[in-house]
C-alpha positions, 0 to 999 in steps of 0.5 A, a space after each residue: 500500499 502506498 500513499 500519495 505525497 505532493 512535491 511542490 517546486 518553489 523558487 529558492 528566494 525569501 518568502 516562497 515557503 511562506 507563500 505555499 503554507 499560506 495557501 494551505 492555511 487559507 484552504 483549511 489544509 494541515 500539513 502532516 509531514 514535510 521535507 524541503 530540498 534545494 538547489 541554487 535556483 529552486 527548492 522541492 517541498 515534499 509534503 503529506 497533508 490531512 488532504 493531500 489531493 486537495 492540497 495539490 489542487 489548491 496549490 496548482 491553482 495558486 500557481 505553483 508547479 506540483 507533482 504527485 508521487 507514491 510513497 510508503 509510510 511505515 511506523 516503528 517504535 521510537 527507540 534507538 534502532 527503530 529505523 535501523 531495523 527497517 533499513 537492515 531488512 531493506 538492504 538484506 533484500 536489495 531495495 534501495 531507499 531513494 529518500 526518506 523523512 520522518 515525524 514523531 508525535 508527542 504523546 506516542 511511542 512510535 515514529 512514522 517513516 516516509 519512504 521512496 523506494 526504488 521498488 515500492 511494491 516489493 518493499 511493502 510486501 517485505 515490510 508487512 511480512 516482517 511484521 512492519 506496520 505499513 500505514 494507509 492514507 487515513 493513518 498519516 498523522 494520527 
């Protein structure tokens, strides 16, 4: 099972990130997780929201270039080695992590990891068969 993540391309200049968040705020959309990478000229903001499809729509309507990517969200214990266990499984099965970002919640003993793999379907099957909880779209940020 994958979940959709949107990627928003923003110019690498003051105020661009704030413009994205203001559009989402005005639409009543809550960001659940995000990652920002940059080059000299532009940045790529990857995000999950409480309504990711609508977030992409309102950002496109506001003039942003937006893409959509299937990613895999997993839940692990928020303890030393939680991420390491998952990475070991993937490595042992030659599944490459293209990128990842994570978040925790204050009153939880769990962490959520958002992965983009070279082979998402195989990664999901491996993780599930190894007892790792793979999250669906309605579980992001819960």
